[in-house]
C-alpha positions in Angstrom: 0.0 0.0 0.0 1.3 3.4 -0.9 2.1 5.8 1.9 1.1 9.4 2.1 4.1 11.6 1.1 5.8 13.1 4.1 7.5 16.4 4.5 11.2 16.0 3.7 13.4 16.3 6.8 15.6 18.9 5.2 12.8 21.3 4.9 12.8 24.0 7.6 9.9 25.0 9.7 6.5 23.4 10.2 3.7 22.7 7.7 1.0 22.4 10.2 0.0 26.1 10.3 -0.5 26.1 6.5 -2.4 22.8 6.7 -4.7 24.1 9.5 -5.3 27.4 7.6 -6.1 25.5 4.3 -8.5 23.2 6.1 -10.3 26.1 7.7 -10.6 28.0 4.5 -12.2 24.9 3.0 -15.1 25.8 5.2 -16.3 27.9 2.3 -17.4 24.8 0.5 -19.9 24.2 3.3 -21.9 27.2 2.1 -22.3 25.7 -1.4 -23.0 22.2 -0.2 -25.5 23.3 2.4 -27.4 25.5 -0.1 -27.5 22.7 -2.6 -28.7 20.2 -0.1 -31.3 22.5 1.4 -33.0 23.3 -1.9 -33.3 19.6 -2.6 -35.3 19.0 0.6 -37.3 22.2 0.3 -38.5 21.2 -3.2 -40.1 18.2 -1.6 -41.8 20.1 1.2 -45.6 20.2 0.8 -45.9 23.5 2.6 -43.3 25.3 0.5 -44.7 23.9 -2.8 -48.2 25.2 -1.9 -46.9 28.5 -0.4 -44.8 29.4 -3.5 -47.2 28.1 -6.1 -48.0 30.6 -8.9 -51.3 28.9 -9.6 -50.1 25.6 -11.1 -51.9 22.4 -9.9 -50.7 18.9 -10.0 -52.6 15.8 -11.4 -54.6 15.6 -8.1 -55.7 19.2 -8.3 -53.4 20.4 -5.5 -51.6 23.8 -5.7 -48.0 23.0 -6.6 -44.8 24.5 -8.1 -44.6 23.9 -11.8 -41.6 22.2 -13.4 -40.7 25.5 -15.0 -40.7 27.3 -11.6 -38.8 24.3 -10.1 -36.1 24.7 -12.8 -35.9 28.4 -12.1 -35.5 28.0 -8.4 -32.7 25.5 -8.7 -30.9 27.0 -11.7 -31.0 30.6 -10.7 -28.4 29.9 -8.0 -26.1 28.4 -10.7 -26.6 31.5 -12.9 -25.5 33.6 -10.0 -22.5 31.4 -9.3 -21.5 31.6 -13.0 -21.2 35.4 -12.9 -19.7 35.3 -9.4 -16.9 33.0 -10.5 -16.2 35.2 -13.5 -16.0 38.2 -11.3 -13.7 36.6 -8.7 -10.5 38.1 -10.2 -11.9 41.6 -9.6 -11.8 40.9 -5.9 -9.0 38.4 -5.8 -6.5 40.4 -7.8 -7.4 43.9 -6.5 -8.3 43.6 -2.8 -6.6 40.2 -2.2 -7.7 36.6 -1.7 -8.4 37.1 1.9 -10.6 40.3 1.7 -12.1 38.9 -1.5 -13.5 36.0 0.5 -14.8 38.3 3.2 -16.7 40.5 0.7 -18.0 37.3 -1.0 -19.5 36.1 2.3 -21.5 39.3 2.8 -22.9 39.1 -0.7 -24.0 35.6 0.1 -25.5 36.8 3.4 -27.6 39.3 1.4 -29.0 36.5 -0.6 -29.8 34.5 2.5 -31.8 37.5 3.9 -33.9 37.7 0.8 -34.7 34.0 0.8 -35.5 33.9 4.5 -37.9 36.9 4.2 -39.6 35.7 1.0 -43.1 34.5 0.9 -43.5 34.7 -2.9 -41.4 33.3 -5.7 -39.9 36.5 -7.2 -38.2 37.5 -3.9 -37.1 33.9 -3.3 -35.5 33.8 -6.8 -33.7 37.1 -6.2 -32.3 35.7 -3.0 -31.1 32.6 -4.7 -29.3 34.6 -7.3 -27.4 36.8 -4.8 -26.6 33.8 -2.7 -25.3 32.2 -5.9 -23.2 35.2 -6.7 -21.5 34.9 -3.3 -21.0 31.1 -3.7 -19.5 31.6 -7.1 -17.0 34.1 -5.8 -16.2 31.8 -2.9 -15.8 28.7 -5.0 -13.1 30.4 -7.1 -11.3 32.2 -4.3 -11.1 29.2 -1.8 -9.1 26.9 -4.0 -7.0 29.9 -5.1 -6.2 30.7 -1.4 -5.5 27.1 -0.6 -3.2 26.3 -3.5 -1.2 29.5 -2.8 -0.6 28.7 0.9 -0.4 24.8 1.0 2.9 22.9 1.2 3.3 21.0 -2.0 3.5 17.5 -0.4 0.0 17.7 0.9 -1.5 20.4 -1.4 -3.9 17.9 -3.0 -5.5 17.0 0.3 -5.8 20.6 1.4 -7.5 21.8 -1.8 -9.6 18.6 -1.9 -10.8 19.5 1.6 -13.0 22.1 -0.1 -15.0 19.2 -1.6 -15.1 17.6 1.8 -16.7 20.7 3.2 -19.3 20.6 0.4 -20.2 17.1 1.4 -20.6 18.1 5.0 -22.8 20.9 3.9 -25.0 18.5 2.0 -25.3 16.2 5.0 -26.2 19.1 7.4 -28.8 20.2 5.0 -30.3 16.7 4.8 -30.5 16.5 8.6 -32.1 19.9 8.9 -34.6 19.3 6.1 -35.5 16.0 7.6 -36.1 17.7 11.0 -38.3 20.5 9.6 -40.1 19.1 6.5 -43.2 18.0 8.4 -43.9 21.5 9.8 -47.0 23.1 8.5 -45.6 26.7 8.7 -42.9 28.9 7.1 -40.4 27.5 9.6 -40.2 24.4 7.5 -38.1 26.2 4.9 -37.0 29.4 6.8 -35.1 27.6 9.6 -32.8 25.6 7.3 -32.3 28.7 5.0 -31.5 31.1 7.9 -28.9 28.8 9.4 -26.7 29.6 6.5 -25.8 32.8 8.3 -23.9 30.8 10.9 -21.7 29.1 8.3 -20.9 32.4 6.6 -20.1 34.3 9.8 -17.7 31.6 10.9 -15.8 32.0 7.7 -15.8 35.8 7.9 -14.4 35.8 11.5 -11.7 33.3 10.5 -10.6 35.3 7.4 -10.2 38.4 9.6 -7.5 36.6 11.5 -5.8 34.6 8.8 -2.9 36.0 6.7 -3.0 37.0 3.0 -1.3 34.5 0.7 2.4 35.2 0.1 2.0 34.7 -3.7 -0.6 37.5 -3.9 1.6 39.8 -1.9 4.5 39.0 -4.2 2.2 39.8 -7.2 1.6 43.2 -5.6 5.4 43.6 -4.9 4.9 43.7 -1.2 7.9 41.5 -0.4 8.2 42.3 3.3 4.5 41.5 3.9 5.0 38.3 1.8 7.9 37.3 4.1 5.8 37.8 7.2 2.9 35.8 5.7 5.1 32.9 4.6 6.8 33.0 8.0 3.5 32.5 9.7 2.6 29.6 7.3 5.9 27.9 7.9 6.3 28.9 11.5 9.6 30.6 10.8 11.1 34.1 11.2 10.5 36.2 8.1 14.2 36.4 7.5 14.9 32.7 7.8 16.9 31.4 4.8 14.1 28.9 3.9 11.6 31.7 3.8 13.9 33.9 1.7 14.6 31.1 -0.7 11.0 30.2 -1.3 9.9 33.8 -1.8 12.7 34.4 -4.2 11.8 31.4 -6.2 8.2 32.5 -6.5 9.2 36.1 -7.3 11.7 35.2 -10.0 9.0 33.0 -11.6 6.5 35.8 -11.5 9.0 38.4 -12.8 9.8 36.1 -15.7 6.0 35.8 -16.5 5.5 39.6 -16.3 8.5 40.3 -18.5 6.4 39.2 -21.5 3.5 41.5 -20.5 0.5 41.5 -18.3 -2.2 38.8 -18.7 -5.7 39.3 -20.1 -8.6 36.9 -20.4 -7.6 36.4 -24.1 -4.2 35.2 -23.0 -5.8 32.2 -21.4 -6.7 30.9 -24.8 -3.4 31.6 -26.5 -0.2 29.6 -26.9 0.8 27.4 -24.0 -2.0 28.7 -21.8 -4.7 27.3 -24.1 -3.8 23.7 -23.2 -4.1 24.5 -19.5 -7.3 26.4 -19.8 -9.0 23.7 -21.8 -7.8 21.1 -19.4 -9.3 23.0 -16.4 -12.5 23.7 -18.2 -12.8 20.1 -19.3 -12.3 18.7 -15.9 -14.9 21.0 -14.3 -17.5 20.5 -17.0 -17.1 16.7 -16.8 -17.4 16.8 -13.0 -20.9 18.2 -13.5 -21.8 15.9 -16.4 -21.2 12.8 -14.2 -24.7 13.7 -12.9 -23.8 14.2 -9.2 -26.0 17.2 -8.8 -29.0 15.4 -10.2 -28.8 13.3 -7.1 -28.4 16.3 -4.7 -30.7 18.8 -6.4 -33.5 16.4 -7.3 -32.7 13.2 -5.4 -35.4 13.5 -2.8 -38.1 14.0 -5.4 -36.6 11.3 -7.6 -36.5 8.7 -4.8 -40.1 9.7 -3.9 -41.2 9.1 -7.5 -39.3 5.8 -7.6 -41.5 4.3 -4.9 -39.3 4.9 -1.9 -41.5 5.5 1.1 -39.1 7.9 3.0 -37.0 9.8 0.5 -35.7 12.2 3.1 -34.0 9.2 4.9 -32.5 8.0 1.7 -31.2 11.5 1.0 -29.5 11.5 4.5 -27.9 8.1 3.7 -26.5 9.3 0.4 -25.2 12.5 2.1 -23.5 10.4 4.7 -21.9 8.2 2.1 -20.8 11.3 0.3 -19.0 12.6 3.4 -17.4 9.3 4.4 -16.2 8.5 0.9 -14.4 11.8 0.5 -12.0 11.0 3.3 -10.1 8.2 1.6 -10.0 10.3 -1.5 -8.1 13.1 0.4 -5.5 10.5 1.4 -5.2 9.0 -2.1 -4.8 12.3 -3.9 -1.2 12.8 -2.6 -0.5 9.1 -2.1 -1.5 7.7 -5.5 -1.6 10.8 -7.7 -4.2 12.8 -9.7 -4.3 10.7 -12.9 -4.9 7.2 -11.4 -7.6 8.5 -9.1 -9.4 10.3 -11.9 -9.2 7.3 -14.2 -10.4 4.7 -11.7 -13.1 7.0 -10.4 -14.5 7.4 -13.9 -14.5 3.7 -14.6 -16.3 3.0 -11.3 -18.9 5.7 -12.0 -19.4 4.3 -15.5 -20.4 0.8 -14.3 -22.5 2.2 -11.4 -24.5 4.6 -13.7 -25.1 1.9 -16.3 -26.5 -0.5 -13.7 -28.8 2.2 -12.2 -30.1 3.0 -15.6 -30.8 -0.7 -16.5 -32.4 -1.5 -13.2 -34.5 1.7 -13.0 -35.7 1.3 -16.6 -36.6 -2.4 -16.5 -38.4 -2.4 -13.1 -40.6 0.7 -13.4 -43.4 2.0 -15.6 -46.0 4.7 -15.7 -49.8 5.0 -15.8 -51.7 7.3 -18.1 -51.2 10.3 -15.7 -47.5 9.8 -15.6 -47.4 8.3 -12.1 -44.5 5.9 -11.5 -45.4 2.2 -11.2 -42.8 0.0 -9.5 -42.9 -3.6 -10.7 -40.0 -4.9 -8.7 -39.3 -3.0 -5.5 -36.3 -5.1 -4.4 -34.6 -4.3 -7.8 -35.5 -0.7 -7.4 -33.9 -0.7 -4.0 -30.8 -2.3 -5.6 -30.6 0.6 -8.0 -30.5 2.9 -5.0 -27.6 0.9 -3.7 -25.8 1.4 -7.0 -26.5 5.1 -6.7 -24.7 5.0 -3.4 -21.7 3.1 -5.0 -21.6 5.8 -7.7 -21.5 8.5 -5.0 -18.6 6.6 -3.4 -16.6 6.7 -6.6 -17.4 10.4 -7.3 -16.7 11.6 -3.7 -13.4 9.9 -3.5 -12.1 11.0 -6.9 -13.8 13.5 -9.2 -15.4 15.5 -6.4 -12.2 16.8 -4.8 -9.8 16.4 -7.8 -11.6 18.8 -10.1 -10.7 21.6 -7.7 -7.2 20.3 -7.0 -6.3 20.0 -10.7 -7.6 23.5 -11.6 -5.9 25.0 -8.6 -2.5 23.7 -9.7 -2.1 24.2 -13.4 -2.0 28.0 -13.8 1.0 30.3 -13.4 0.7 33.2 -10.8 0.2 35.8 -13.5 -3.0 34.2 -14.8 -4.0 32.0 -11.8 -7.0 34.1 -10.6 -8.3 34.6 -14.1 -7.7 31.0 -15.1 -9.5 29.7 -12.0 -12.4 32.1 -12.5 -13.0 30.7 -16.0 -12.7 27.0 -15.0 -14.9 27.6 -12.0 -17.4 29.5 -14.1 -17.4 26.5 -16.5 -18.4 24.2 -13.6 -21.3 26.5 -12.7 -22.4 26.9 -16.3 -22.8 23.2 -16.6 -24.3 23.1 -13.1 -26.9 25.6 -14.3 -27.6 23.7 -17.5 -28.2 20.4 -15.7 -30.3 22.1 -13.0 -32.5 23.8 -15.5 -32.8 21.0 -18.0 -33.2 18.0 -15.7 -37.0 18.6 -14.9 -37.7 18.7 -18.6 -35.6 15.6 -19.3 -36.9 13.5 -16.4 -40.5 14.5 -15.7 -43.7 13.5 -17.3 -45.7 16.1 -19.2 -47.0 17.2 -22.6 -44.9 18.6 -25.4 -41.5 19.7 -24.1 -41.0 17.0 -21.4 -38.8 14.1 -22.4 -40.0 11.8 -19.6 -36.7 10.0 -19.4 -37.1 9.0 -15.7 -34.3 6.5 -14.9 -33.1 6.6 -18.5 -31.3 9.8 -17.5 -28.6 7.6 -16.0 -27.7 6.5 -19.5 -26.7 10.1 -20.2 -24.5 10.2 -17.1 -23.0 6.9 -18.1 -21.9 8.3 -21.5 -20.4 11.3 -19.8 -18.4 9.2 -17.4 -17.1 7.1 -20.3 -15.9 10.4 -21.9 -14.1 11.2 -18.6 -11.8 8.2 -19.0 -10.6 9.4 -22.4 -10.2 13.0 -21.3 -8.1 12.2 -18.3 -5.8 9.9 -20.3 -5.1 12.4 -23.1 -5.2 15.8 -21.3 -4.6 15.6 -17.5 -1.0 15.9 -16.3 0.3 14.3 -13.1 1.2 17.1 -10.7 1.6 15.1 -7.5 4.5 16.3 -5.3 5.4 19.3 -7.5 5.4 22.9 -6.4 3.2 25.3 -8.4 6.3 26.7 -10.0 7.5 23.2 -11.0 4.0 22.5 -12.5 4.5 25.6 -14.6 7.9 24.4 -15.7 6.4 21.0 -16.8 3.8 22.7 -18.9 6.4 25.0 -20.5 9.0 22.4 -21.3 9.3 21.9 -25.0 12.4 19.8 -25.4 11.5 17.1 -24.9 7.8 17.8 -24.8 5.9 16.3 -21.8 2.8 14.4 -22.7 0.1 13.6 -20.1 0.3 9.8 -20.1 4.1 10.0 -19.4 4.0 13.0 -17.0 4.2 10.8 -13.9 7.9 10.2 -14.7 8.8 13.8 -15.3 11.5 15.2 -13.0 11.9 19.0 -12.4 15.1 20.4 -13.9 16.5 21.3 -10.5 16.4 17.7 -9.5 18.3 16.8 -12.6 21.0 19.4 -11.9 20.5 21.2 -15.2 22.1 24.5 -15.8 20.5 27.8 -16.4 19.9 28.8 -20.0 23.0 30.3 -21.5 26.6 29.1 -21.2 27.6 26.7 -18.5 28.7 28.4 -15.3 27.3 31.7 -16.5 27.5 34.4 -13.8 24.7 36.6 -12.8 24.2 39.4 -10.4 22.0 39.6 -7.3 21.4 42.9 -5.5 20.8 43.3 -1.8 18.6 46.1 -0.4 20.7 49.2 -0.3 23.9 47.3 -1.2 26.3 46.6 -4.0 25.7 44.0 -6.7 26.6 40.4 -5.7 28.0 38.2 -8.5 27.0 34.6 -8.1 27.3 31.5 -10.2 24.1 29.6 -10.8 23.9 25.9 -11.5 20.1 25.7 -11.6 17.4 26.8 -14.1 15.5 30.0 -13.7 13.4 30.7 -11.6 16.1 30.5 -8.9 15.8 31.5 -5.2 17.4 35.0 -4.8 17.5 36.2 -1.2 16.8 39.8 -0.3 19.4 40.9 2.3 19.2 43.5 5.0 22.0 46.1 5.4 25.2 44.5 6.6 23.8 40.9 6.2 26.0 38.4 4.4 24.7 36.1 1.7 25.6 32.4 2.4 25.4 29.2 0.5 22.7 28.0 2.9 20.4 31.0 2.1 20.4 30.1 -1.6 20.0 26.4 -1.2 16.5 25.1 -1.6 15.7 22.9 1.4 15.0 19.3 0.6 15.8 19.5 -3.1 18.8 17.7 -4.3 20.8 19.5 -6.9 19.1 22.9 -6.5 22.1 24.8 -5.3 23.4 28.3 -6.1 27.2 28.4 -5.8 28.6 31.6 -4.4 32.0 32.8 -5.3 34.3 34.3 -2.7 33.4 37.9 -3.8 29.7 37.2 -3.0 30.3 38.3 0.7 28.6 41.6 1.0 29.9 44.1 3.5 
């Protein structure tokens, strides 16, 4: 059995502050998960469906919410999240990752206020949109913050914790909906909705205490603040050689990127960036096309239609499986790597979806009014079991890994924009599925496809596509720093292909020389001091320390901890008086 990678002994400081911070920031995923799970239960509440009916009546003549209104209620949140994700660089690149998250939470809170106060559909829809706007911002900024603060050896698990928080939110929503769904007053839906304030306030208070990411501060040329931030993350003094070296590595990489000009959204679809952008967008789109949110948006209603006597209980069970299954996935991300997990997850989902589709289609029928008739209840329950198996494969692989992969593949210059577009892609497909599903699944005249359980054939086909996409497009980034991932994508001789990327070794580990003549000398400058000639034996970007007045540069200050062969050799004249 493979062991989880451990921090190399030569690396200075402690990783636990960064791990704890990344795990806390993942709490932002709870807002999305809880909101998604809440609306699934609310849609099945008799009181809410009658209260928010616009005059539509079901087959029995009862006031109900029409499929069109149901689509609007679910999909309007996804529309808000789409625009929120696209707008995230406006906050993340201008006021910072930290303050961007705080502002996003208040936008989310405004949406919660509107939903809680609503007694008619228009105000409820407006609240859903603003809540979605906040969730979209948060969903792009949380993985951005995590990837820029996490140690590389456990970055996958930390960023994947965002998905774990989503699953916890789904479970909490299922519990609250189950507790209130039998109430015959507005508390049935207002209580679970209003509780979202608590989750948002916890994140706001925490972000007021946590540091800004050092990479953002470097992007803004605030080197001293970046040193303080990284020192907190590594539990080291800001002038410690390891802090100086890591900051210098990031700064040199960023300076090189900026030397060819500032980034725009169009740059994401040009040259080398196009491959990364399409990879990120593809992973996020396919994550949605696996059909997971069909289960968590419409699962309660679907189970009810399928002859299950207590669909709220089934929803709680599937939510528990979702939470528990994510835990081994967080371990496996950094132990086994990104590509194997994505491939095996897609294969497992393929078989599960196919069996659900076959069992559901062959064991149920409909009467003339469209009501579901179950011919074989044990077989129908078996299909629910395969839904649970499908959730296991999703939660342990594609759930967290979509966020991990997209958080790793972009350089600092375009990271916020790249993540915003990939996250917006996730929400665009989320919206499309949320809006189209009632028309695809439900019975009705004209525009309704009435697929019922046949919808799982669609998810099966998408999961099959996932296998091919991962094999041909997704690179293995396990154990690499963000700057090394950038180097892998930029390497042209020899060109790195995804299916061989697992064996790729960073140039520093190979002891390669910098571009130019062997042993080429370059010059470093200290703050307020004379130039310092040094001889580099590693490729750019290279750690370049910033020295205080009177401080001497040493070999140890320029040696990257824990990385064989990444040494900057100092000539005798490099002593700075």
